[in-house]
N, C-alpha and C positions, 0 to 999 in steps of 0.2 A: 245578517245584522247590519251590514254596510248600507242596505237600502233604508233602514230605519234611521240611521245616523245621517243620511243624505250624502254619503260618500259614493263616488262614482267609479266603477270599474270599467275600463275600456273607453271607447270613443263615443258612447251614446250620451245624449244629453240627460241631465238629471230629471227624474219624473216628479210630477207635482204630487203633493201629499194626498190630494183627493183621488188621483189615479191609483196610487199605491194602496190606499184604503179599499178602493173598489176591487183591486186584484185580490187582496187578502179576503175580502168578504165573498168573492166568487169562489175562491179555492176552498174556504172553510164551509161555505154553504153547500158545495158539491159533495164534500166529505160527509156532511150530515145526511145527504140523500134527498131525493124528491118526495119521499113519503113523509118527511118531516115538514111541518108548516113553517117552523123557524128556519130550516135550511132553504126552503123555497123563497122565503122573504129575504134571506141574506143574498141569495143569487140574484133576485130582482133588484135589490138595492145596490149590490155590487156592480151590476150591469149599468144601472143609472149613474152611479158615480164614475164609472169608466167613460161613459158617454159625456158626462159633464166635464171631465178632465180634458177630453179631446176638444170639446167646444171652447173651453177656456184657453187651451193652448193656441187654437186657431185665432181666437179673439186677440190674445196677447201679441201674436205675430202680426196680425192685421193692424193693430194700433201702432206697433213699432214701425212697420213699413210705411204706413200711410199717414202717420201723424208725427211721431217722435223723431224719426230720422230726418224727414224734411224740415222739421222745426229746428233741430240741432244744426243742420246744414245751413239754414237761413241765418241762424244766430251767429254762427262762426263766420260766414261770408260777410254779413252786415258789420260785425265788429271789426273785421279787417279793413273794410272800406271806410268806416268811421274813423279808425285810428290813422289811416292814410290821409284822410282829409284834415284831421286835426294837426298832424305833423306838417302838412302843406301850409295850413293857415298859420301855424306857429312860426314857420320859416318866413312867411310874408310879413308877419308882425315884427320880426327881428330886423328885417330889411328896412 
């Protein structure tokens, strides 16, 4: 039940809802068996959702590493530099 609520046990990162749904569909589709058309469809859909979850996770990591983190670093660095120059300019105005 903790998986459904999004609570995390242990040191693993929380799973995306799509991945969790894929796992549930795989498990229940296998329980229905391969002779069931609905079971086979659930297994195929579960596998697709699991793969989609992996791709989405890789995409999120890639965007964070290659876009968001450098943008945040640039923002913080530039703001410090701008504030430094503003203080310097303010000091010159007072003189």
